[in-house]
C-alpha positions as a Python dict, from the first residue, in 0.01 Angstrom:
ca = {
    (1, 'M'): (0, 0, 0),
    (2, 'I'): (-260, -177, 210),
    (3, 'E'): (-580, 19, 254),
    (4, 'G'): (-881, -49, 474),
    (5, 'R'): (-1186, 153, 569),
    (6, 'L'): (-1010, 345, 847),
    (7, 'V'): (-637, 278, 804),
    (8, 'R'): (-387, 291, 520),
    (9, 'L'): (-45, 125, 551),
    (10, 'R'): (229, 229, 313),
    (11, 'A'): (606, 234, 283),
    (12, 'P'): (776, 523, 464),
    (13, 'R'): (876, 832, 266),
    (14, 'A'): (1146, 1090, 331),
    (15, 'A'): (873, 1347, 403),
    (16, 'D'): (754, 1138, 702),
    (17, 'L'): (1057, 1219, 918),
    (18, 'D'): (913, 1520, 1102),
    (19, 'A'): (587, 1342, 1186),
    (20, 'H'): (772, 1033, 1310),
    (21, 'L'): (1001, 1248, 1524),
    (22, 'R'): (698, 1426, 1680),
    (23, 'W'): (522, 1095, 1752),
    (24, 'R'): (831, 931, 1894),
    (25, 'N'): (877, 1221, 2135),
    (26, 'D'): (511, 1254, 2233),
    (27, 'P'): (473, 1110, 2588),
    (28, 'E'): (117, 988, 2527),
    (29, 'V'): (209, 810, 2202),
    (30, 'V'): (513, 652, 2370),
    (31, 'H'): (301, 536, 2665),
    (32, 'W'): (37, 365, 2449),
    (33, 'A'): (279, 232, 2185),
    (34, 'T'): (523, 76, 2433),
    (35, 'G'): (321, 13, 2746),
    (36, 'G'): (524, 280, 2924),
    (37, 'D'): (867, 127, 2851),
    (38, 'P'): (1113, 385, 2993),
    (39, 'H'): (1384, 279, 2743),
    (40, 'F'): (1174, 408, 2454),
    (41, 'G'): (1211, 766, 2578),
    (42, 'P'): (1287, 1081, 2381),
    (43, 'I'): (1496, 1052, 2067),
    (44, 'T'): (1711, 1317, 1902),
    (45, 'R'): (1653, 1431, 1546),
    (46, 'E'): (1995, 1291, 1449),
    (47, 'S'): (1909, 944, 1584),
    (48, 'M'): (1568, 953, 1417),
    (49, 'E'): (1729, 1053, 1085),
    (50, 'R'): (1964, 752, 1101),
    (51, 'F'): (1675, 519, 1186),
    (52, 'H'): (1451, 669, 917),
    (53, 'D'): (1724, 658, 650),
    (54, 'A'): (1781, 289, 723),
    (55, 'R'): (1409, 222, 674),
    (56, 'L'): (1412, 404, 340),
    (57, 'R'): (1700, 184, 220),
    (58, 'Q'): (1526, -145, 301),
    (59, 'A'): (1462, -387, 17),
    (60, 'P'): (1081, -394, -13),
    (61, 'R'): (1065, -761, -115),
    (62, 'S'): (1269, -891, 179),
    (63, 'E'): (1194, -639, 455),
    (64, 'A'): (874, -454, 529),
    (65, 'T'): (822, -140, 729),
    (66, 'F'): (488, 34, 714),
    (67, 'T'): (366, 380, 808),
    (68, 'V'): (10, 425, 926),
}
């Protein structure tokens, strides 16, 4: 974990799935996170589960994914 005064970065957890799905499908979050890229549009729960599961299986010493 990397922790600052205002932000904490940590490895993703299984319990993060619902929050990530909400953020990924929130039009305002998508706009600011991608600069309005239309290809980043809504994602299904099934697709997000596959993506999230792949992140949980990453080797922490060779690949790094963080959650804010």
